[in-house]
N, C-alpha and C positions, 0 to 999 in steps of 0.2 A: 418658450421652448415647445417644440412640436413633438409628437409621438415618435419614438425611435432615436431621438437625439441622445447623446451621451451627456451626463451632467458636467463632465470635464472634457470638452472637445479637444483640448490640447494633449491629452494623455492617450497613448495607444491602448487598445483593448487587450493585446497580448504582449508579453515582454519581448523585447528585441534580443537577437542573438540566435545562435544555432540551437535547435532542439536536441535533447539527448538522443543518442543512437539506440538502436534496438538492443545492441549488446550491453549497453549500460543498464537498460531496463531489465534485461535478463539477469545480469549480475546482482542488481538490487533485489529482485525477487528471490534469487537463490540465497542471498545474504540474510534475508528475513525468513524465507520459507523453510529452509532446512532446520534451523533451531526451533521454529514454531511447530513443524511436523514432529520433531523429536519430543518436544514438550507435550504435545497432544498424545503421542504414543505412551509416554510415561504416565500421563494423567489417566488414560484408559486402563493401563495396567494397575495403577493404584486404586482406581474406582472398582475394578473387578475384585481386587483383594479386599477392599472395604465391604462390599456388599455380599461377597460369598464367604467371608470369614477365613479366607486362605491366606 
């Protein structure tokens, strides 16, 4: 085997099929990002209460 050859030359390097669209990526980020942002917001509020005694 020479440098740059694949260990399995019969297998493609990328999966075949259509790649996901930009809209699907945006939906996925919104699906994960909105609850995560809300959780971080709540975490910050609770940390402020914890460290300020409020």
